[in-house]
N, C-alpha and C positions, 0 to 999 in steps of 0.2 A: 504494500499499499504506499502511496506517496507520502511525503513529509507533511508536517503540519502547515497550515496556511500561514503565510507571513504577512507583514504589513509593508506597504510601499511608503516612500517618503510622504506622499500626500494622504496617508492613512487608509489607503485602499487595500483590501485584502488581495493577496496574490498567492497562487500555488505554482511555483516554477516547475514542478515535477508532473503535474496532472496531465495525462495523455489517455484519451478515451480508446486508444488502440493498443494500450499496454495489455500484455497477456493476462496478468493477474486481474486487471479490471474487467476484461472481457469475460473471464471465467466466472466472476461474481462481483458485480458492481455495487451490490446493496450495502456492504459494510462502508464503502466510500460515501454512499448517499447519506447514511446515518450520521457519519462524521461531519459531512458538509452541513446538514441541517442543524447539527448541534453547534458547530464551531464557526462556520462562515457560510451562511445561506446564499450569499452572493460574493463571488470572487473572480479575479482575472486569471486566465490560464494562458500564459505567453506561448507555450509550445503549440497551441492551435489558434491563438489570437481570438479567443472567445471569452465572454463573461458568462460564468456558469451560475444558474439559478436553480435552487433545489427545493424550496418550500411550496406547499400547496397554494396558500393564499397569494403569495407573490406571483406564481406562475398564472394563477387564475386571473389576477388583475392585468397581467401583461397580455394574455390572449384576448381579453375583453376590450383592449384599447388599441385598435389597428391604426389609429392616427399617430400614436407615439411609437408603436412597435410594428414595423413593417414586415410583410411576408414576402416582399419582392425578391429577396436574396436566398430563399430557403434551398434552392436547387444549385447554388454555387458549389463547385468542388471544395471539399474540406482542405485539400492541399493542391497547390498549383500543378497543372498539367504541363507537360513539355510543350513548347511552342507548336511542334508539328501535330501533336494529339489535340491541342486546343483548337487549332485551325481546322483540322478535320471534323472536330465536333461541331463547330460553328457552321461549317459548310454542309454537313450531313444531317444534323438534327436541328431543323429550323423551327423550333417551338416558339410560340408567342405567349405572352402572359394570359392566363385564364384564371381558374378558380383558386388553385393552391399557391400560385405565384404572383397574384395580383392584389393590389390594395383598392379600396373604394376610390372613385365610383366604378372603375372598370370591373372590380370584383363583383359588385352587386349585379351588374348586367349579365356577366358570364355565369355566375353562380345560379341566378334565377332560372336561366334557360337549361343549364346542365341538370339542375334539380328537377325541373319540370319533366325532362326526359327520363330521369332516374326516379320515377314515381313509385309510390308505395305499391300500386297495382302491379307494375312491371316486376318489382322485387318479389312480391307475393307469388306471382305467376311462375317464378323461377324455381320454387320449392320442388316441383315434380322433376325438373331437370337435375337439380342438385342431388335428389334421391337416386335418380337413375345413374348418374356418374358415380356417386359414392358406392352404390351397390355393385356396379360394374368393377370398380377397383377392388372391393372386397372379394368379389368372385374370383378375380385374377390371382389373389394371394391366399385365399382361405385354405386351400388344400395343402399348402406348404407348411403351415403351422408355425412359421417364423418369418419376419420381414422387417426391413427398414421402413418405418412408417413415414419417413420423410419422402423418400423417392417413390415409394409405392402407394402412398395415400395423401398425405398432407400437402405435398407440392402439386401433384397433378389435379387434385380436386378443385381448389380455388382457381387455378390457372384455366382449366377447362371451362369452369362456370363463367368467369369474366370474359373469356374469348367468345363463348357462346352468347353472352349478353350483348357484347359489342357487335357481333354478327360475323366474325371471322369464320371461314370454312373449317369444318371439323378436320379435314384432311391436312390442314396446315398447323394443327395444334403442336405437334412435336417440334416442328421447325421454329415456331414462335417461342416455345419454352426454351429452346437452346439459345435463342437470342437474348433472353432475359437473364441468363445465369450470372454474368459478371458485372452487371450494370451498377450494383451497389457500391463497388469499389471506387468508381469514378467520382461519384458525388459525395459519398459518406466514408470513404476509406483512404488508404494511402498506396495506390497501385504503383508497382515499379514501372519505370519508363518503357520497358519492353512489353508490359502487359497493357499499357494504355492504348496503343494503336489498335491492337486486336479487339479490345473491348469497344472502342469508339467505332470500329468498323461494324461490329454487331449492332450497335445502337443505330448507326446510319442505315443499315440494311432494314431494321425494324421500322424506322421512320419512313423510308421509301415505300415499304410494303403497305403501311397504314395510309400514306398519302394516296397511293394508287387505289387502295381498297375504298377510301372515302369517295374518290372521284368516280369509281365504277358504281358504288352504291347510290350515288346521286342520280344516276340514270336508271336505277332499278330498286326503288324503295321497298323495304320489306318490314317485317315485324321485329325490329331490333333497336338497340339504343342509338346506333349511328343514324339509322333512318329517322328516328324521332328528332335527333339534333338537326338533321338536314331538312326535315319538314319545318322546323322552327326557323331555319335560315331562309327557306323558301317563302315563308309568310312575310318576312321583311329582312332584307340584308343587314339592317342595323341591329337586329337581334343578335345574330352570330355571323361571323365571317367564315369562309371555307377554311382558312388557316387556323381559326379557333376550334372548329370542329375536329380538325386533324390533331391539334394539340391536346384537346380533351381526351380523345381516344388514345393518343400516345401515352398521356399520363396515367389514365385508368388501366392501360395494358400492363403497367408495372405495379402501380400502387394498389390496384384492385385485387391482387392475389398475394403478394409478398407478406403483407401484414396478417392476412387471414391464415396463411400457411403457419406462421409463427404462433398465432392464437391457438390453433388446433394442437400444435406440438407442445406449446407450453402448458396447455391444459392437460394433455395426456401425461406429460412428465409429472405434473403435480398430483394428478389423480392416481396414477399407477405406482408412485413412489410412497404412497401412504396406505397401509394395510386397511382394507375394508371399504375405502371410498368408492372403488369401482363397483363393488357389490351394492352399495347404497344407491348409486345412480341406476344400476340395472333394476333394482327392486322398486325404486320410486323415481320414474323419469320426470316427475314434476320438479325435481331438484336440479335438472340440467340447466335450465335458464339461468338460475342464480349462480351455478357453478361456472358458466361462461363469464358472468360479470365478475366473479371473484378472480378468475384467471386474468381478465383484463386489468383488474386492480393490482393483484399481487405479483404477477409475472408478465408485465406489460410488453406487448409486441414491439411498440415504438418507444424505446426507453428515453429518447431525447428528440426534440425538434428545435427549430430555430426561429429567431426573429432578428431584426436589426433596428437600432434606435434612430428615429428621425430628428431627435433633439436631445440635448443633455437632460438626464433624468435621474432621480433618486429612487433606488430600489432597496427596500429593507435598510435604509439609512446609508447606503453606499452610492456615491456619485458615479454615474456611468456616462461616458461622453456620447456626443452625437456620432452616428455612424458606427457604433459598436455592434459587433455580432454577439448575439446571445445564444447560449446553449441551455434550453429549458429542459430540465431533467423530469420528464413526466413520470417516469418509473419511481423516482424519489418522492414526488408529490403524492403518488398513490400509496406510499407507505408512511406518510406523514402522521406522527403520533397525535397531533392535535386534531386530526380528522377521523382516523381509524384506530379503534382500540386493538391492542395487540397486533400491530400491523404486519408483522412478519409471519403470522400464522396463516394457514390456508383453510378458510372456513366457508364451506359451500352454503351455509345457512346465515352468513353475515347479513344483517339487516340493511346496512348502508353500502353494500358492495358496489351498487350502481352509481355511487357518488364519485367514482373515479373520473379522471380526465384523460383516460387512454386515447379517446377520440378527439382530444382538445376540447375547446369550448368556444362559444361566440360565433362570429360570422364564418370562421374557418373550421367549424365542427365538421368532422369527416363525413363526406357525402355518402360514402359506402358503408357507414356503420350498421344500418339495418341488414344489409346483405351479409356482412361479416358475422353478425350475430346469428343470422339464419343458418349460414353454412356451418358454423361451429355447433349449433344446437342439433342440426340434422346429423353431423358427423358423430357426435357423442351418442345420440339416440341409436343410430344404426350399429355402431361399434359395440355398444353394450348389449344390443339385442343379438347380434350375429357372432360376436366373439366374447361371450360372457365371462370367460376366464382369462381374458387378455392380461398380460403381465410383462414387465420389463425383462429383457434377456440379453445380457445378465442383469440381475437385480441392481447391482451397484456399478453400472456402466458409467464411464466418464464422458461427459458431454462437451462438445467443442462448439464454439460460436463464431460466426463469420466476423472478420475484423473490420467492423464499420461502427461509426458513432451512434447510429440511430436505431437500427433494426436488430432485434434479438430473438433468436430461436435456435434450437440445436440443429447442427448440420446433419447428424444421424440420430435416430432413436430406434433401437432395435427392441422388438417385442415378440412374444410367442403366445400360442394358444393351442388348445386341443382342437385339431382339425376334425370337424364332424364328417361322418361317413356320407359320401355322395354330395358334398357341399356345393351347392350352386344357388343362383338367384336369391334375392332377399325380398 
């Protein structure tokens, strides 16, 4: 763990050692968060040039104030890319500001239309498709009696669902998944120079695919999210531009499944590592909904998000300059002792579990939150029904996490079960 936070000449707290890509931190960031909340809820981290904020109330106030705390820089690479990689990225991925990367008033316009297309009705209609995909994945592995639930369930499920939602051809799913694999490193990690060009090339290929897909879909509207966005564009070009539709689809293609994959995996890791909990869910499925909320609270998929200051501001008594980049520790806020009793425990009956801010808050509340919750609920329902004795294998396996500052979920999660005779269809 890094050294104690020091004081700068101006009396501002600074931790010269804090690095969110440090292996000890990646393995278990929660002891760091507890110390930050206790000793220095706001401090400067020179290794990454971010101001780190760790308490619930401070983060909540920040995300509720978009005029002071801008979202425009949230997709900037954590570490500078090589000039060649940066040039290729700018040339190949021509995204424009939309929902997650825009501030008001632009944000209000694009968010309104993106949310209109992402309706509660469309999400509800996806449940049958989610069950179909999840059952198919279970069918593929059930006779084996053992599997890596990352590669064989928790990654392909949300990816297939969001690609289906957007409208991509099912036959392209595997290709699209392969293009998603390394993107986290570019924006939230520290990729080596030799990794950057290959990853940027994948991102550019994905963007070109989406741009071509949206262009073709505009001439053949169907029952999918992209077509809904294009219908809104057709009503009035001031609603959405073609470039904004492409950018929304591009963003959703990544954000729409990475976090849900981690939600499912973090939930399975917590449920299977505690004797009796899996049986409780199997015997009483009504507990699943709150188990999803407790997973979002205690083992947050997005441990940190970003903002930048538009003016000098004081946060928890600390003066933060204009233009400062902020690292908001959502996972720390969700274990804040002032909000959650015994916050380190995993309690599927916790009464205020849904008070977490895993999906942020305010105008940038995650648009896909209802879909993520639905997918996790269906995943846990089907797994408890069809793999009733699911268990970690080995029980004390060591989990590794992708080296990035924001997204957290195990890279592998091995489990086993008793394969039923003639196991097929659910």
